[in-house]
N, C-alpha and C positions, 0 to 999 in steps of 0.2 A: 545424517540426512541434510539436504539443502533446503533452505527456506528463502524465498524472496518476497519482499513487500513492494507493492506498487499501488498507486491510487486508482480508484474506479471512476476517474473523471471522464465524462462523455466526450471531451475534446480528443480523447485517444481513439474514439471510434472512427472508422474510415469515412463515415458520412460527414464528419466535421472538418475533415482535411480539405482545404481548397487548393488554390494555386500555390499559396504559401502556408505551410503547416504552422498553426499558432502555438504549438507546443513541441516543436522539433527536438529540443534538448531533452525534454521529459520523455518523449516517445523513444528516442535513441537509448536512453538509460533503461527504460522499461524493456525494450527488445533485447538488450544485452543481458539483463537479469533473467528474462524468460529463457533465452538460449542457454544460459548458465545452468538453469534447472535441468535441462535435458528433456527428452521425450517422456511422456507418460506421467507428468506431474499432476498432482491434485490441486484443487482450488478451494479456498474458503473466502467467501464474500457475499455481499448482497446480490440480488438479481442483476442490478446494474453492473456490479463488480464482476459477476460471472460473464456477462456479455462482453465487457472490456477484456477480461482474461482470454476468452475465446478468440476475439479479434487479434489480440497481441500474439497468441500462440500461432494463429494462422499466418500472420505477417512474418513471424519469426521462423516459420516452417517446422514447428514442433507440435506433437500431439498432446492433448489434455486427456486425463483419465479421471472422470468424476465418479467412477464406481468403486474404487478401492477405498477401504476404510482407513488404512495407514499407508499411503503411497510413499515411495522413496524420496520424493521431494514435493514441496507444497508452495503454491503461489498464494500469498495472503493479500487481499485487496482491502485497503483501508486508507484513511487520510486524517490529517489533523483538522483544526478548526476551519470553518468557512466564514469567519467573522473578523478577518484581519485588516479590513479596510472599509471605507465608505461604499465602495463599489462591489464588495464581496456579496455573495448570495444572501448571507445573513446580516449584512451591514456591519459596521464597526462595533466591536465589543472590546473594551480595554483589557479584559481578562484573557483574550485569545493568545497573545504572544507568550505570556507566562505559562499558560496551559500547554502550548505547543513545545516550549522549552523543556518543561517537565516530562512530557511524553517522549520527546527526542532522547532525553537523558535515560529514561526507563528503557527505551528500545536499545540504546547503546550498551546498557548494562545487562541486557538479556532478560529484562523483566517487563515484557510487553503488556502483561495483564495489570500492571500498576497504573490504573487510570481511573479517574473519577467519572463514572459513567453518567451520572446526573449532570455534571458540568459539561461533559462532552455533548450531551443532547442539547443543552442550552447554546453551545457554541457551534452547533451543526457539524460536529466531528463524527466521522464514520469509523467507530472504533470497535464494533462488535467482533470483528475478526481478530483484532489485537487481543481482546479479552480471551477469545478462544485460543489463540496462539500461546498466551501466557499459561493457560490451563493445560493444554495438550502437549506442548513441546518444550523441552528444557533446552534453551539456547545457550551456546557457549559465547559469553560476552567478548572473548578475544577474537571471535570469528566475524563479528559484525563489521560490515563495510558499507559506507554511505556513498551511493552513486549519484544521488540527486537530493537536494534540500533547498526548496524555494517555495514562494507563495504567490505564484501568478494568479491574478484575478482575486486576490485576497483569501485564497484557500491554501493551507499548508499541505504540500505534497512531499513525500519521501519515496525514494527508491533505495532499498537496502537489501543486502545479501547477508545471510548468516547460516550457521550450521548448528545442528542440535540433534536431540534424540527424542523419540516419543516417550512420554511419561508413563 
């Protein structure tokens, strides 16, 4: 099965796009990942993440299926810390970069669930879906591909594609 990871950032919603898209590179990577999943993918994320997923699916021209318990592909909506700079939503926290490096390494190793949830809350990281991913899907680490890795606005965003099987 295919799994894609995108951030649930409001800047991806159509209402945030102006004459110039503030997250054009991120949006392009997200749309490519959503198209890669194909039609009928499931979504796991917060309410905001679900809204972002619906908008991305509509923009990509693919359907979302939120009814199936074990869909053939899944869009996971999550992000790293939101405390990577003074202008970040959670302001600067010196622990953010190390936390995000560890989380990135866990994702690349197919161990999405290896995250300190308490520290994640302190760093304003949205990782509940990653914990779910680690518990529900066995990811093949050799399949993990990073399409986007940056921290605009002081928030760590990844777009990744991977393959795995339901546990």
